[in-house]
C-alpha positions in Angstrom: -24.5 -48.2 -7.5 -25.8 -47.1 -10.7 -25.3 -43.7 -12.3 -29.1 -43.2 -11.8 -29.2 -44.1 -8.1 -26.3 -41.5 -7.7 -28.5 -39.0 -9.6 -31.6 -39.9 -7.6 -29.8 -39.5 -4.2 -28.7 -35.9 -4.8 -32.0 -35.0 -6.3 -33.1 -34.6 -3.1 -31.1 -32.0 -2.0 -31.7 -28.4 -2.0 -31.1 -26.0 -5.0 -28.8 -24.0 -2.4 -26.6 -27.0 -1.5 -23.0 -26.6 -2.6 -22.4 -27.7 -6.3 -19.1 -29.0 -5.1 -20.8 -31.9 -3.5 -22.4 -33.1 -6.5 -19.3 -32.6 -8.8 -17.3 -34.7 -6.4 -19.3 -37.8 -6.8 -19.9 -37.7 -10.9 -16.9 -36.0 -11.9 -14.0 -34.9 -9.6 -11.6 -34.4 -12.4 -13.1 -31.4 -13.9 -14.0 -28.1 -12.5 -17.6 -26.5 -13.4 -17.6 -24.4 -16.4 -19.3 -20.9 -16.3 -22.2 -22.3 -18.2 -22.8 -25.1 -16.0 -22.5 -22.9 -13.1 -25.4 -21.1 -14.5 -27.7 -23.8 -15.0 -27.3 -25.2 -11.3 -28.0 -21.6 -10.0 -31.0 -21.2 -12.6 -29.8 -17.7 -13.5 -28.9 -16.2 -17.1 -26.5 -13.7 -17.8 -26.9 -10.8 -19.8 -25.2 -10.2 -23.2 -24.3 -6.6 -22.1 -21.1 -5.0 -21.8 -20.6 -6.5 -18.4 -21.2 -9.9 -19.4 -17.7 -11.1 -18.9 -17.2 -9.4 -15.2 -20.8 -11.1 -14.1 -19.4 -14.5 -15.3 -16.5 -14.2 -13.1 -17.8 -12.7 -10.3 -20.3 -15.4 -9.9 -17.8 -18.2 -10.5 -15.9 -18.1 -7.4 -19.0 -17.8 -5.3 -20.4 -21.1 -6.8 -17.2 -23.5 -6.6 -15.9 -22.9 -3.0 -18.7 -22.9 0.2 -19.6 -19.2 0.9 -17.6 -17.7 3.7 -17.4 -14.5 5.5 -15.2 -12.0 4.3 -14.5 -8.3 4.7 -17.1 -5.4 4.0 -16.4 -2.3 2.0 -15.1 -0.4 5.5 -12.7 -3.0 6.3 -11.3 -3.6 2.9 -11.4 0.6 2.8 -9.1 0.5 6.4 -7.0 -1.9 4.9 -6.2 -0.4 1.6 -6.0 3.1 3.2 -3.4 1.3 5.6 -1.1 0.0 3.0 -1.0 3.8 1.5 -0.7 6.1 4.6 2.3 4.7 5.8 5.7 6.4 6.5 5.4 8.1 3.2 3.3 10.8 4.5 6.2 11.9 7.0 7.8 13.0 3.7 5.4 15.0 2.1 5.9 18.2 4.3 9.8 18.0 3.1 8.4 17.6 -0.6 6.0 20.3 -0.3 9.0 22.8 1.0 10.7 22.0 -2.4 7.9 21.9 -4.8 6.0 25.0 -3.1 2.3 24.4 -2.0 0.6 25.3 -5.3 2.5 22.4 -7.5 2.8 20.1 -4.5 -1.3 20.3 -4.0 -1.7 19.7 -7.6 0.6 16.8 -7.7 -1.1 15.2 -4.7 -4.3 15.1 -6.6 -2.8 14.0 -9.8 -1.0 11.0 -8.4 -4.1 10.0 -6.4 -6.3 10.2 -9.4 -3.8 8.5 -11.5 -3.2 5.8 -9.0 -6.8 5.2 -8.5 -7.3 4.7 -12.3 -4.3 1.9 -12.3 -6.1 0.1 -9.5 -9.3 -0.3 -11.5 -7.6 -1.4 -14.7 -5.4 -3.7 -12.4 -8.8 -5.0 -10.6 -10.8 -5.3 -14.2 -7.9 -7.7 -15.7 -7.2 -9.6 -12.6 -10.7 -10.7 -12.4 -11.0 -11.2 -16.1 -7.7 -13.6 -15.6 -8.7 -15.2 -12.5 -5.7 -14.1 -10.7 -5.2 -14.1 -7.2 -2.0 -12.2 -6.8 -0.3 -9.2 -8.5 1.9 -11.5 -10.2 -0.3 -14.0 -11.7 -2.0 -11.0 -13.6 1.6 -9.8 -15.0 2.3 -13.0 -15.9 -0.7 -13.8 -17.7 -0.2 -10.4 -19.8 3.4 -10.6 -20.4 5.1 -13.8 -19.5 6.8 -15.6 -16.5 10.0 -13.4 -16.8 7.7 -10.4 -16.4 5.7 -11.9 -13.4 9.3 -12.4 -11.7 10.5 -9.0 -11.9 7.0 -7.4 -10.8 7.6 -9.8 -7.6 11.1 -8.5 -7.4 9.6 -5.3 -7.3 7.1 -6.0 -4.7 9.8 -7.7 -2.3 12.4 -4.7 -2.4 9.7 -2.2 -2.4 7.9 -3.6 0.9 11.0 -4.5 2.2 12.3 -1.0 2.1 9.1 0.7 3.2 9.2 -1.6 6.5 12.8 -0.5 6.8 11.5 3.1 6.7 9.1 2.0 9.5 11.9 0.8 11.9 14.1 3.7 11.2 11.2 6.2 12.1 10.4 4.4 15.2 13.9 4.4 16.0 14.8 8.0 15.4 11.5 9.4 17.4 11.9 6.9 20.3 15.8 7.0 20.8 16.4 10.3 18.9 19.1 11.0 16.5 21.7 13.4 15.9 20.0 16.4 15.7 16.8 15.4 17.6 15.7 14.2 21.2 14.1 11.0 21.6 10.6 10.6 23.4 12.4 8.3 26.0 15.1 10.7 26.6 12.6 13.8 27.0 10.6 11.4 29.4 13.3 9.9 31.6 16.8 11.0 30.5 19.6 9.4 29.1 19.5 5.4 29.7 19.9 2.0 28.0 16.8 3.4 25.7 19.5 5.7 24.1 20.5 2.3 22.2 18.5 2.8 19.0 18.9 -1.0 17.6 17.9 -2.2 20.9 14.8 -0.2 21.2 13.8 -1.4 17.4 14.5 -5.0 18.1 12.5 -4.9 21.6 9.4 -3.2 19.5 9.8 -6.0 16.9 10.0 -8.7 19.1 7.4 -7.5 21.7 4.6 -5.7 19.1 5.4 -6.5 15.7 6.3 -10.4 15.4 2.7 -11.6 17.0 0.9 -9.0 14.5 3.0 -10.3 11.3 2.2 -13.9 12.2 -1.4 -13.7 11.3 -2.4 -15.5 8.3 -5.2 -13.3 6.8 -5.2 -10.0 5.7 -8.7 -9.8 7.1 -7.6 -10.6 10.7 -5.8 -7.0 10.3 -8.9 -4.8 9.6 -9.4 -3.8 13.1 -5.5 -3.1 13.5 -6.1 -1.3 10.3 -9.0 1.0 11.4 -7.1 2.1 14.5 -4.1 2.9 12.4 -6.3 5.1 9.9 -7.6 6.4 13.2 -4.3 7.6 14.8 -3.1 9.0 11.5 -6.1 11.1 11.0 -5.6 12.1 14.8 -1.9 13.3 13.7 -3.5 15.2 10.7 -6.1 17.0 13.2 -3.4 18.0 15.6 -0.9 19.2 12.9 -3.6 21.4 11.2 -4.9 22.7 14.2 -1.7 23.9 15.3 -0.7 25.1 11.8 -4.0 27.0 11.9 -3.7 28.7 15.0 0.0 29.8 14.4 -1.4 31.2 10.8 -4.1 33.3 12.5 -1.8 34.6 15.2 0.5 35.7 12.2 3.6 33.2 13.8 3.8 31.6 10.2 6.1 32.8 7.6 4.9 32.9 4.0 5.2 29.6 2.2 6.5 29.6 -1.1 3.8 29.0 -3.5 5.9 27.5 -6.5 9.3 25.4 -6.9 12.6 27.2 -6.4 14.2 27.3 -9.9 17.1 29.7 -9.3 20.0 27.1 -8.7 21.4 23.9 -10.0 20.6 22.2 -6.5 17.3 23.3 -6.1 16.5 22.0 -9.4 18.3 18.7 -8.7 16.0 18.8 -5.5 13.0 19.1 -7.7 14.0 15.8 -9.4 14.9 13.9 -6.6 11.4 14.9 -4.8 8.7 14.0 -7.7 9.4 10.0 -7.3 9.0 10.4 -3.7 5.5 12.0 -4.7 4.8 9.0 -7.0 5.6 6.5 -4.0 2.5 8.0 -1.9 -0.1 6.1 -3.4 1.5 2.6 -4.0 -0.7 0.1 -2.7 -1.4 -2.2 -5.9 0.4 -5.2 -4.5 -2.4 -5.7 -1.7 -5.2 -4.9 -4.2 -5.7 -8.9 -5.0 -5.2 -10.0 -1.2 -8.0 -7.1 -0.2 -10.0 -8.4 -3.1 -9.9 -12.0 -2.8 -11.3 -11.7 0.9 -14.1 -8.9 0.2 -17.4 -10.3 1.1 -19.8 -11.1 -2.1 -16.8 -9.7 -4.1 -17.1 -7.8 -7.6 -15.1 -5.4 -9.5 -17.7 -2.8 -8.9 -17.3 -3.1 -5.2 -13.9 -3.2 -5.3 -13.7 0.0 -7.3 -15.9 1.5 -4.7 -13.3 0.7 -2.3 -10.4 2.1 -4.3 -12.2 5.2 -4.8 -13.3 5.9 -1.0 -9.8 4.9 -0.4 -8.4 7.7 -2.8 -10.7 10.7 -1.4 -9.6 9.6 2.0 -5.7 9.5 1.3 -5.8 12.7 -0.7 -7.4 14.6 2.0 -4.9 13.2 4.8 -2.0 13.7 2.3 -3.0 17.2 1.5 -3.6 18.4 5.0 -0.5 16.7 6.3 1.8 18.6 3.9 0.2 21.9 4.0 0.5 21.8 7.8 3.8 20.3 8.4 5.3 22.9 5.9 3.6 25.8 7.2 4.6 24.7 10.9 8.5 24.4 10.0 9.1 26.1 7.0 12.8 26.0 5.6 13.6 23.7 8.8 11.0 21.0 8.2 12.9 17.7 8.2 12.6 14.8 5.6 10.9 12.7 8.5 8.4 15.7 9.5 7.8 13.6 12.9 11.3 14.5 14.0 10.7 18.3 14.1 8.1 17.6 17.1 10.7 18.0 19.7 10.8 21.4 20.2 8.3 24.3 21.2 5.5 24.8 18.4 4.5 28.4 19.8 1.1 27.4 21.3 -0.2 26.2 24.6 0.2 22.5 25.7 3.0 22.2 23.3 5.1 19.8 25.0 2.0 17.3 25.4 0.9 18.1 21.8 4.5 16.9 20.9 4.2 13.4 22.8 0.7 13.0 21.4 1.8 13.2 17.8 4.7 11.4 18.2 3.6 8.3 20.3 0.3 8.1 18.5 2.1 7.8 15.0 4.6 5.6 16.3 1.5 3.5 17.3 0.0 3.7 13.8 3.3 2.4 12.0 3.1 -0.5 14.2 -0.3 -1.5 13.2 0.7 -0.8 9.5 3.8 -2.7 9.7 1.9 -6.1 9.7 -0.4 -5.2 6.6 2.9 -4.4 4.5 4.5 -7.6 5.9 1.8 -9.8 4.9 1.9 -8.8 1.1 5.8 -9.2 1.2 5.5 -12.7 2.8 3.0 -14.0 0.2 5.1 -12.5 -2.7 8.5 -14.5 -1.5 6.5 -17.3 -0.8 5.4 -17.5 -4.4 8.7 -16.6 -5.9 10.7 -19.0 -3.7 8.2 -21.9 -3.0 6.5 -22.0 -6.5 4.1 -25.1 -6.8 3.7 -25.4 -3.2 0.2 -25.4 -1.0 -1.1 -22.5 -0.3 0.5 -20.5 2.4 -2.5 -20.3 4.6 -2.1 -24.2 4.7 1.1 -24.6 6.2 1.5 -22.7 9.7 5.3 -24.3 9.8 6.2 -22.4 6.1 4.3 -19.0 7.0 6.1 -18.5 10.4 9.6 -19.6 9.0 9.1 -16.9 6.3 7.9 -14.4 8.7 11.0 -15.0 11.0 13.9 -14.7 7.9 11.9 -11.5 6.6 11.7 -9.9 10.2 15.2 -10.4 10.7 16.5 -9.3 7.2 14.3 -6.0 7.8 16.1 -5.3 11.1 19.1 -5.8 9.7 18.4 -3.2 6.8 17.2 -0.9 9.7 20.3 -0.6 11.4 22.4 0.4 8.2 20.3 2.7 5.9 21.1 6.2 7.5 17.6 8.1 6.5 14.3 7.6 5.2 14.7 10.2 2.6 17.6 7.9 1.1 15.1 4.9 1.1 12.2 6.6 -0.4 14.3 8.4 -3.4 15.5 5.5 -4.6 12.5 3.0 -4.1 10.3 5.9 -5.4 12.2 6.3 -8.7 12.1 2.4 -9.3 10.0 -0.1 -7.7 7.0 2.0 -6.7 6.7 3.8 -10.0 7.0 0.5 -11.6 4.1 -1.5 -9.4 2.0 1.7 -9.5 2.2 2.4 -13.1 4.3 0.7 -15.3 3.0 -2.6 -14.8 -0.6 -2.0 -14.7 -0.4 0.0 -17.9 1.4 -2.6 -19.6 -0.9 -5.3 -18.3 -4.0 -3.0 -19.8 -2.3 -2.3 -23.2 -1.2 -6.2 -23.7 -5.2 -7.5 -22.6 -6.7 -4.5 -24.0 -8.6 -6.7 -26.3 -9.7 -9.0 -23.7 -10.9 -6.6 -21.5 -12.9 -4.2 -23.8 -10.3 -1.3 -23.2 -12.0 1.8 -24.4 -10.5 4.2 -26.7 -9.9 6.6 -23.5 -8.4 3.9 -21.0 -6.3 3.0 -23.8 -5.1 6.6 -24.3 -4.7 6.9 -20.4 -2.9 3.6 -20.2 -0.2 5.2 -22.5 0.0 8.8 -20.9 0.8 6.7 -17.7 3.2 4.4 -19.1 5.2 7.3 -20.6 5.0 9.5 -17.5 6.2 6.6 -15.4 9.1 6.0 -17.5 10.0 9.2 -17.9 9.8 10.2 -13.8 11.9 6.9 -13.0 14.7 7.7 -15.5 14.9 11.0 -14.7 14.6 10.1 -10.7 17.3 7.6 -11.0 19.8 10.0 -12.6 18.9 13.0 -10.2 19.5 10.3 -7.2 22.7 9.5 -8.6 23.9 12.9 -9.4 23.0 14.0 -5.9 24.8 11.5 -4.2 28.3 12.1 -6.4 27.7 16.1 -5.6 26.7 15.4 -1.8 23.5 17.8 -2.6 
């Protein structure tokens, strides 16, 4: 059949038909350019400052067939779930060290800086047509930098998931200093075996959720997890407010204690933990990829809503937890909820708080595991088909990762140990160092303004300083057993 006949055959298709159908017959070896896409859509792009973003935003809607993705609420829930995990349990302890005034300031400042770094990451990811964190890093700084960034994601996410399992074990089975939920409900028994309880939870609850292939499939569980986190905050804040009104709360410290070397060392250790609180950057691209009618502007709205929500939750949790337990606040404040709170229905409140937050962590776990599995696959099986197209490879990776995470949870003693090291290294790198470097390296291609350029440098310098100080402080604290 002649080329003219081919053209006539396709001319009867409506203009809304997928351009990919025509492209497959005429020239399957070449993807349509941005200009061709505009011609077939019958649209023109204005030559204003958003020209590049509009081209890139339209491009993915032309080539593949349109598919339903997640809306803004679903994306907000997934991103919020990525942020609000076990880190929230360490915030009251950081407030005890920093003081209320400095603690609140840092919660707000870190949230704003994290949101700015997310917006920069989205802009340059879309510009580079990168579908993952590692891809945009490679575009800016080369393959070695990509490998380093992916190793950081693996270490950070695996560390976070280990912390989740530690909290679940401590809260349900108890620890040396605190009674577990099972002990209080049923007395001593086989459930005292922390490793066994964690194993059962992993097999029965976590493994089925972690086997899902798309992060959009977790939108409902993310919404439920956010609701449970908010429930925890409301209960803790209400109890703290009642005790404050009744005069049963000791006066909190407003500024850090700098009277001793150990107090200063504690201050150096907790600041990196605060930087760990907002790290969600490794899940930004997967969430953006599945966003319905995606655009940088829409993703920025998702990021801003998420940041406001997280700041409110974090500030409320840190203040209420510190007010409730004062100098006795544990590194995992959830373990403090095994004693009389000094209010009516104290026992019931304790059960609600602990069981509710365990359910929250169970629902958060697969969201963090998703990006961990994707990153391991990209690093180990580079060049292979997408993980969503290989169910066998996906399930195999899931099993291997869950086994390694379980082993890690049996070896690390506390969440404070995990958080202070990941916060000073991988979390700082993923949240601030890599996004700043990407912005500075691609500033001419992405039309980085003078203010954004200065801010990128500020974030980079602060992040490197916090990382160095945090690592030194952690090592010194281990040597001095502070």
